[in-house]
Structure formats: structure tokens, C-alpha cells
C-alpha positions as protocol buffer text, in pm:
chain_id: "A"
residue {
  index: 1
  type: MET
  ca { x: -3502 y: -328 z: 3263 }
}
residue {
  index: 2
  type: TYR
  ca { x: -3365 y: -150 z: 2958 }
}
residue {
  index: 3
  type: SER
  ca { x: -3566 y: 65 z: 2724 }
}
residue {
  index: 4
  type: ALA
  ca { x: -3567 y: 15 z: 2348 }
}
residue {
  index: 5
  type: LYS
  ca { x: -3372 y: 342 z: 2316 }
}
residue {
  index: 6
  type: GLN
  ca { x: -3095 y: 219 z: 2549 }
}
residue {
  index: 7
  type: ILE
  ca { x: -3069 y: -115 z: 2369 }
}
residue {
  index: 8
  type: SER
  ca { x: -3054 y: 61 z: 2031 }
}
residue {
  index: 9
  type: LEU
  ca { x: -2780 y: 293 z: 2157 }
}
residue {
  index: 10
  type: LEU
  ca { x: -2580 y: -2 z: 2293 }
}
residue {
  index: 11
  type: ALA
  ca { x: -2615 y: -187 z: 1960 }
}
residue {
  index: 12
  type: LEU
  ca { x: -2496 y: 121 z: 1772 }
}
residue {
  index: 13
  type: VAL
  ca { x: -2190 y: 161 z: 1997 }
}
residue {
  index: 14
  type: LEU
  ca { x: -2103 y: -209 z: 1960 }
}
residue {
  index: 15
  type: ALA
  ca { x: -2137 y: -188 z: 1580 }
}
residue {
  index: 16
  type: GLN
  ca { x: -1902 y: 113 z: 1570 }
}
residue {
  index: 17
  type: LEU
  ca { x: -1647 y: -65 z: 1789 }
}
residue {
  index: 18
  type: LEU
  ca { x: -1662 y: -370 z: 1565 }
}
residue {
  index: 19
  type: GLY
  ca { x: -1604 y: -148 z: 1261 }
}
residue {
  index: 20
  type: VAL
  ca { x: -1301 y: 18 z: 1420 }
}
residue {
  index: 21
  type: ILE
  ca { x: -1152 y: -316 z: 1525 }
}
residue {
  index: 22
  type: ASN
  ca { x: -1199 y: -484 z: 1184 }
}
residue {
  index: 23
  type: CYS
  ca { x: -1088 y: -197 z: 960 }
}
residue {
  index: 24
  type: GLY
  ca { x: -730 y: -122 z: 868 }
}
residue {
  index: 25
  type: VAL
  ca { x: -593 y: -476 z: 875 }
}
residue {
  index: 26
  type: TYR
  ca { x: -232 y: -533 z: 772 }
}
residue {
  index: 27
  type: ASP
  ca { x: -136 y: -798 z: 520 }
}
residue {
  index: 28
  type: TYR
  ca { x: 167 y: -995 z: 647 }
}
residue {
  index: 29
  type: THR
  ca { x: 230 y: -1210 z: 337 }
}
residue {
  index: 30
  type: ASP
  ca { x: 525 y: -991 z: 241 }
}
residue {
  index: 31
  type: THR
  ca { x: 819 y: -851 z: 438 }
}
residue {
  index: 32
  type: TRP
  ca { x: 771 y: -491 z: 549 }
}
residue {
  index: 33
  type: VAL
  ca { x: 1037 y: -297 z: 742 }
}
residue {
  index: 34
  type: LEU
  ca { x: 931 y: -14 z: 975 }
}
residue {
  index: 35
  type: SER
  ca { x: 1135 y: 294 z: 889 }
}
residue {
  index: 36
  type: ASP
  ca { x: 1167 y: 671 z: 890 }
}
residue {
  index: 37
  type: LYS
  ca { x: 1430 y: 920 z: 770 }
}
residue {
  index: 38
  type: THR
  ca { x: 1657 y: 853 z: 1070 }
}
residue {
  index: 39
  type: LYS
  ca { x: 1710 y: 484 z: 981 }
}
residue {
  index: 40
  type: ASN
  ca { x: 1935 y: 333 z: 717 }
}
residue {
  index: 41
  type: PHE
  ca { x: 1760 y: 260 z: 389 }
}
residue {
  index: 42
  type: PRO
  ca { x: 1757 y: -115 z: 307 }
}
residue {
  index: 43
  type: ASP
  ca { x: 1943 y: -225 z: -8 }
}
residue {
  index: 44
  type: ASN
  ca { x: 1669 y: -472 z: -98 }
}
residue {
  index: 45
  type: ALA
  ca { x: 1379 y: -222 z: -97 }
}
residue {
  index: 46
  type: VAL
  ca { x: 1142 y: -272 z: -393 }
}
residue {
  index: 47
  type: LEU
  ca { x: 1165 y: 0 z: -660 }
}
residue {
  index: 48
  type: GLY
  ca { x: 829 y: 132 z: -773 }
}
residue {
  index: 49
  type: GLY
  ca { x: 890 y: 427 z: -1003 }
}
residue {
  index: 50
  type: PHE
  ca { x: 1013 y: 787 z: -1007 }
}
residue {
  index: 51
  type: ASP
  ca { x: 864 y: 1126 z: -930 }
}
residue {
  index: 52
  type: PRO
  ca { x: 869 y: 1448 z: -1139 }
}
residue {
  index: 53
  type: ASN
  ca { x: 1184 y: 1560 z: -953 }
}
residue {
  index: 54
  type: GLY
  ca { x: 1373 y: 1253 z: -1081 }
}
residue {
  index: 55
  type: TYR
  ca { x: 1394 y: 1070 z: -746 }
}
residue {
  index: 56
  type: ASP
  ca { x: 1343 y: 694 z: -739 }
}
residue {
  index: 57
  type: ASN
  ca { x: 1030 y: 594 z: -547 }
}
residue {
  index: 58
  type: PHE
  ca { x: 1025 y: 274 z: -345 }
}
residue {
  index: 59
  type: VAL
  ca { x: 716 y: 76 z: -244 }
}
residue {
  index: 60
  type: GLY
  ca { x: 593 y: 141 z: 108 }
}
residue {
  index: 61
  type: ARG
  ca { x: 277 y: 158 z: 314 }
}
residue {
  index: 62
  type: VAL
  ca { x: 137 y: 400 z: 570 }
}
residue {
  index: 63
  type: VAL
  ca { x: -150 y: 414 z: 813 }
}
residue {
  index: 64
  type: TYR
  ca { x: -404 y: 686 z: 742 }
}
residue {
  index: 65
  type: SER
  ca { x: -708 y: 709 z: 967 }
}
residue {
  index: 66
  type: SER
  ca { x: -832 y: 347 z: 972 }
}
residue {
  index: 67
  type: SER
  ca { x: -679 y: 250 z: 634 }
}
residue {
  index: 68
  type: ILE
  ca { x: -343 y: 106 z: 531 }
}
residue {
  index: 69
  type: LEU
  ca { x: -241 y: 262 z: 199 }
}
residue {
  index: 70
  type: PRO
  ca { x: 46 y: 226 z: -52 }
}
residue {
  index: 71
  type: ALA
  ca { x: 314 y: 494 z: -25 }
}
residue {
  index: 72
  type: ARG
  ca { x: 593 y: 637 z: -240 }
}
residue {
  index: 73
  type: ILE
  ca { x: 919 y: 643 z: -41 }
}
residue {
  index: 74
  type: VAL
  ca { x: 1214 y: 859 z: -152 }
}
residue {
  index: 75
  type: ALA
  ca { x: 1545 y: 725 z: -15 }
}
residue {
  index: 76
  type: GLU
  ca { x: 1736 y: 1053 z: -56 }
}
residue {
  index: 77
  type: THR
  ca { x: 1490 y: 1257 z: 151 }
}
residue {
  index: 78
  type: GLY
  ca { x: 1343 y: 984 z: 372 }
}
residue {
  index: 79
  type: SER
  ca { x: 997 y: 1116 z: 289 }
}
residue {
  index: 80
  type: ALA
  ca { x: 678 y: 922 z: 223 }
}
residue {
  index: 81
  type: SER
  ca { x: 385 y: 1042 z: 16 }
}
residue {
  index: 82
  type: TYR
  ca { x: 55 y: 865 z: -40 }
}
residue {
  index: 83
  type: ASN
  ca { x: -294 y: 930 z: -163 }
}
residue {
  index: 84
  type: THR
  ca { x: -650 y: 839 z: -74 }
}
residue {
  index: 85
  type: GLU
  ca { x: -944 y: 848 z: -313 }
}
residue {
  index: 86
  type: SER
  ca { x: -936 y: 1227 z: -303 }
}
residue {
  index: 87
  type: LEU
  ca { x: -626 y: 1378 z: -141 }
}
residue {
  index: 88
  type: ALA
  ca { x: -247 y: 1360 z: -136 }
}
residue {
  index: 89
  type: ASN
  ca { x: -58 y: 1358 z: 190 }
}
residue {
  index: 90
  type: THR
  ca { x: 283 y: 1288 z: 346 }
}
residue {
  index: 91
  type: ALA
  ca { x: 396 y: 1078 z: 640 }
}
residue {
  index: 92
  type: THR
  ca { x: 707 y: 1068 z: 856 }
}
residue {
  index: 93
  type: SER
  ca { x: 683 y: 702 z: 957 }
}
residue {
  index: 94
  type: TYR
  ca { x: 625 y: 423 z: 708 }
}
residue {
  index: 95
  type: GLU
  ca { x: 697 y: 61 z: 623 }
}
residue {
  index: 96
  type: LEU
  ca { x: 914 y: -37 z: 325 }
}
residue {
  index: 97
  type: LEU
  ca { x: 856 y: -348 z: 116 }
}
residue {
  index: 98
  type: VAL
  ca { x: 1176 y: -554 z: 89 }
}
residue {
  index: 99
  type: ALA
  ca { x: 1266 y: -851 z: -128 }
}
residue {
  index: 100
  type: ASN
  ca { x: 1451 y: -1150 z: 15 }
}
residue {
  index: 101
  type: ASP
  ca { x: 1596 y: -1488 z: -85 }
}
residue {
  index: 102
  type: THR
  ca { x: 1252 y: -1648 z: -119 }
}
residue {
  index: 103
  type: MET
  ca { x: 1042 y: -1359 z: -257 }
}
residue {
  index: 104
  type: SER
  ca { x: 1088 y: -1130 z: -557 }
}
residue {
  index: 105
  type: TYR
  ca { x: 857 y: -868 z: -707 }
}
residue {
  index: 106
  type: HIS
  ca { x: 771 y: -746 z: -1055 }
}
residue {
  index: 107
  type: TRP
  ca { x: 509 y: -530 z: -1228 }
}
residue {
  index: 108
  type: VAL
  ca { x: 234 y: -674 z: -1450 }
}
residue {
  index: 109
  type: HIS
  ca { x: 15 y: -477 z: -1691 }
}
residue {
  index: 110
  type: SER
  ca { x: -347 y: -473 z: -1578 }
}
residue {
  index: 111
  type: TYR
  ca { x: -670 y: -282 z: -1632 }
}
residue {
  index: 112
  type: ASP
  ca { x: -1021 y: -212 z: -1512 }
}
residue {
  index: 113
  type: GLY
  ca { x: -979 y: -335 z: -1153 }
}
residue {
  index: 114
  type: TYR
  ca { x: -867 y: -683 z: -1252 }
}
residue {
  index: 115
  type: ARG
  ca { x: -676 y: -841 z: -961 }
}
residue {
  index: 116
  type: GLU
  ca { x: -370 y: -1022 z: -1090 }
}
residue {
  index: 117
  type: LYS
  ca { x: -266 y: -1350 z: -930 }
}
residue {
  index: 118
  type: ASN
  ca { x: -27 y: -1289 z: -635 }
}
residue {
  index: 119
  type: ALA
  ca { x: -93 y: -914 z: -635 }
}
residue {
  index: 120
  type: VAL
  ca { x: 65 y: -735 z: -338 }
}
residue {
  index: 121
  type: SER
  ca { x: -188 y: -606 z: -87 }
}
residue {
  index: 122
  type: VAL
  ca { x: -73 y: -350 z: 169 }
}
residue {
  index: 123
  type: GLY
  ca { x: -375 y: -408 z: 394 }
}
residue {
  index: 124
  type: THR
  ca { x: -736 y: -291 z: 398 }
}
residue {
  index: 125
  type: SER
  ca { x: -927 y: 34 z: 368 }
}
residue {
  index: 126
  type: TYR
  ca { x: -1165 y: 181 z: 625 }
}
residue {
  index: 127
  type: THR
  ca { x: -1444 y: -19 z: 456 }
}
residue {
  index: 128
  type: ASN
  ca { x: -1243 y: -341 z: 506 }
}
residue {
  index: 129
  type: GLU
  ca { x: -1168 y: -370 z: 132 }
}
residue {
  index: 130
  type: ARG
  ca { x: -827 y: -500 z: 27 }
}
residue {
  index: 131
  type: VAL
  ca { x: -593 y: -227 z: -103 }
}
residue {
  index: 132
  type: TYR
  ca { x: -331 y: -314 z: -369 }
}
residue {
  index: 133
  type: VAL
  ca { x: -19 y: -145 z: -505 }
}
residue {
  index: 134
  type: CYS
  ca { x: -44 y: -12 z: -860 }
}
residue {
  index: 135
  type: ARG
  ca { x: 158 y: 229 z: -1069 }
}
residue {
  index: 136
  type: CYS
  ca { x: 101 y: 437 z: -1379 }
}
residue {
  index: 137
  type: ARG
  ca { x: 281 y: 683 z: -1601 }
}
residue {
  index: 138
  type: THR
  ca { x: 140 y: 1035 z: -1584 }
}
residue {
  index: 139
  type: ASP
  ca { x: 254 y: 1396 z: -1533 }
}
residue {
  index: 140
  type: GLY
  ca { x: 614 y: 1317 z: -1635 }
}
residue {
  index: 141
  type: ALA
  ca { x: 661 y: 1045 z: -1373 }
}
residue {
  index: 142
  type: LEU
  ca { x: 597 y: 679 z: -1297 }
}
residue {
  index: 143
  type: PHE
  ca { x: 383 y: 700 z: -983 }
}
residue {
  index: 144
  type: ILE
  ca { x: 297 y: 437 z: -726 }
}
residue {
  index: 145
  type: GLY
  ca { x: -77 y: 454 z: -662 }
}
residue {
  index: 146
  type: THR
  ca { x: -367 y: 298 z: -478 }
}
residue {
  index: 147
  type: LEU
  ca { x: -585 y: 27 z: -631 }
}
residue {
  index: 148
  type: TYR
  ca { x: -928 y: -33 z: -481 }
}
residue {
  index: 149
  type: PRO
  ca { x: -1074 y: -323 z: -683 }
}
residue {
  index: 150
  type: ALA
  ca { x: -1431 y: -195 z: -638 }
}
residue {
  index: 151
  type: GLN
  ca { x: -1339 y: 138 z: -800 }
}
residue {
  index: 152
  type: ARG
  ca { x: -1158 y: -40 z: -1085 }
}
residue {
  index: 153
  type: THR
  ca { x: -892 y: 230 z: -1127 }
}
residue {
  index: 154
  type: CYS
  ca { x: -540 y: 310 z: -1012 }
}
residue {
  index: 155
  type: ILE
  ca { x: -573 y: 632 z: -813 }
}
residue {
  index: 156
  type: VAL
  ca { x: -275 y: 870 z: -806 }
}
residue {
  index: 157
  type: ARG
  ca { x: -242 y: 1213 z: -658 }
}
residue {
  index: 158
  type: TYR
  ca { x: 95 y: 1370 z: -590 }
}
residue {
  index: 159
  type: GLY
  ca { x: 150 y: 1710 z: -430 }
}
residue {
  index: 160
  type: ASN
  ca { x: -40 y: 1980 z: -615 }
}
residue {
  index: 161
  type: LEU
  ca { x: -88 y: 1771 z: -929 }
}
residue {
  index: 162
  type: PRO
  ca { x: -448 y: 1683 z: -1017 }
}
residue {
  index: 163
  type: LEU
  ca { x: -607 y: 1357 z: -906 }
}
residue {
  index: 164
  type: ARG
  ca { x: -570 y: 1084 z: -1166 }
}
residue {
  index: 165
  type: GLN
  ca { x: -789 y: 775 z: -1191 }
}
residue {
  index: 166
  type: LEU
  ca { x: -649 y: 549 z: -1461 }
}
residue {
  index: 167
  type: GLU
  ca { x: -811 y: 234 z: -1598 }
}
residue {
  index: 168
  type: LYS
  ca { x: -484 y: 98 z: -1743 }
}
residue {
  index: 169
  type: TYR
  ca { x: -193 y: 53 z: -1503 }
}
residue {
  index: 170
  type: GLU
  ca { x: 55 y: -196 z: -1362 }
}
residue {
  index: 171
  type: VAL
  ca { x: 5 y: -407 z: -1050 }
}
residue {
  index: 172
  type: LEU
  ca { x: 287 y: -523 z: -822 }
}
residue {
  index: 173
  type: VAL
  ca { x: 294 y: -903 z: -794 }
}
residue {
  index: 174
  type: ARG
  ca { x: 508 y: -1135 z: -584 }
}
residue {
  index: 175
  type: LYS
  ca { x: 694 y: -1439 z: -707 }
}
residue {
  index: 176
  type: SER
  ca { x: 806 y: -1704 z: -463 }
}
residue {
  index: 177
  type: LYS
  ca { x: 1138 y: -1869 z: -530 }
}
residue {
  index: 178
  type: LEU
  ca { x: 1321 y: -2152 z: -363 }
}
residue {
  index: 179
  type: ALA
  ca { x: 1595 y: -2063 z: -119 }
}
residue {
  index: 180
  type: LYS
  ca { x: 1946 y: -2182 z: -206 }
}
residue {
  index: 181
  type: TRP
  ca { x: 2014 y: -2529 z: -76 }
}
residue {
  index: 182
  type: GLN
  ca { x: 2271 y: -2549 z: 198 }
}
residue {
  index: 183
  type: PRO
  ca { x: 2394 y: -2876 z: 341 }
}
residue {
  index: 184
  type: LEU
  ca { x: 2344 y: -2939 z: 710 }
}
residue {
  index: 185
  type: LEU
  ca { x: 2680 y: -2936 z: 881 }
}
residue {
  index: 186
  type: VAL
  ca { x: 2710 y: -3122 z: 1207 }
}
């Protein structure tokens, strides 16, 4: 019927398809708003830091290849920048993290890949590893970066600045809160 070579080739193709399907999974625990520079910037976007030009950077996420990565969103320019393990890049379409009546966000000091309780994950990498939002102070700015727990560092690269891999950083964590009680009116 089928030769060993044909069966091996079929198994390889199926394994690659499975890898493509399973990689780059979004995390829907938090509220993310699809946006670009043509849309109004939400008032409840989560502030993450500032860049060397003095612009506030808000927490976002972008799709790169088969990964979902944290992004730095600048409201004034509508631009998004992000980094992988080795390069910095920009995107025109992104999702913004927004707070609401039942969810707030704050930054917690962390180090050495430790995953804080309720840490915000943007999704997964191409290897199906969770990717978290971190930030660190370097090069005259407070940058949002990418935390891969297996690498145990907050990775930041912005524009032409050198790649930074820092062992001490802050991690974005969520805090659930009760919604205001409202009586039922009939």
C-alpha cells in the first residue's frame, strides 16, 4: 500500500500542521481591544512606561509569525513597537489592554524568571510557551518587554538601542475587584 517513506512524509506533514495550529494561542483572561492609529484611543488603557522620546507607552500585544508578543503602544502616534528574543520591530495593528470595573492592573517587582501570581500573559510563543508582560528601566526609559519564563529574563529591544536581557524587572499582574452593587429595578 504505502511505503515507509510515504508514511514518514505524511507523519512529518501532520506534525508540522499540529505545531502551526497549537502555536500562537491568545490568552482571553483580560480585556484586549483591537486597534490601530485610525481608531480612538481608550481612556482605560493600561499604562506601562515611557520611551526615550518622553511618550507614555501603553500595554498591548501583537502577532508576529506564530507568536503573540507584548507591545509598547504610543497614543500620540498610534504606533506599536515590540521585540522578540533578538530583534525590535513595529506593527500597524495591535490590541490594547484595558482595565474595567472588575479588573485592575499593577506592577510587581520580580526577578530571575519567577512568575508572579496573576501575572498577565499575552498569549504563547512559537514554541507554545506562555509569554508575559514585563518592564524595566534602561537607556533613559521605562520599557515594556517580553518575559519568557524559560529564559528567566525580561527582554527589551527598542529601535536601534542594544538588546537588553535583565534579570531584575517588574511583571504586570491583574487584580480582580467586585463590581459596584446595583439594585434590580423592576
